[in-house]
N, C-alpha and C positions, 0 to 999 in steps of 0.2 A: 199416789194416784188412787182414787176411790173407785172400787170396782162394783159397788152396790148401786143398783138402779131402783127407783121407786116402783111399787106395784107387785102383783103376784104373777108368777109364770113368765118372768123375764130372764131367767137363767142365773139368779143370784147364788143359789146353792151350788150349781154346776161350776160357776167361776170360783166360789170359795173352795170347793173340792180340788179343782185344778191348781189353785194357789197353794193349798195344803200339800198336795203331792209334790209340787216343785220344791217347797220348803223342806219336805221330808228328804228328798234326794240331795238337796244342797247341804243340809245340816245333820241328817241322821235321826232327827226327831221332829215331831210336830204336835201342837195342841190345836185341835179343830174347834173353831167357833163358827156356828151357823149364823148367817145374817138375820134370820128370823129369831125373835126373842123367846119363842116357846120351847119348852123342854122336849116335846115330841119332835120338833123340827131338828133340834140339836142331835137327838138320838138317831133319827132317820138319816141325817146328813153324815154322821159319823159312820154308820153302817154302810152307807154308799161309798164313803172313802175307803173303808176296809175291803169292800167288794171290788172296787177299782184296782186297789193294790194287788189283790189276789188275781183277778181276771186279766188285767193288762200287763202286770209286772211279775206275776207268779210269786208274790210274797205272801206266805201264809203265816199262821201263828207260830210255826216252827222257827221262823226267822225274825219275828217281831215280839216286842213287849207291848201289850195292849192294856190300857186302863180305860175301860168304857165309861166309868163314872166321871173321870176328869177329861175324857176326850183326847187322850194322849197316845201316840204311837211312836215307838223307838225301835231302832235296830238293835238286835241282840249282840 
């Protein structure tokens, strides 16, 4: 199922982050790929993913292995 919708401001990044969080809890690791092809969008989306893991699930860098360059989060 394709979760990407055309246009801006339609929730693509939010759905990508939701899917990444679900994959993280199912597998213990995730590589985040933002629907927008720009490097800034990738970096912004990855930081939003980390913030959601911290604020909603209390997972900090103490419990995670984070590779910001590759966009990868793993459980320690």
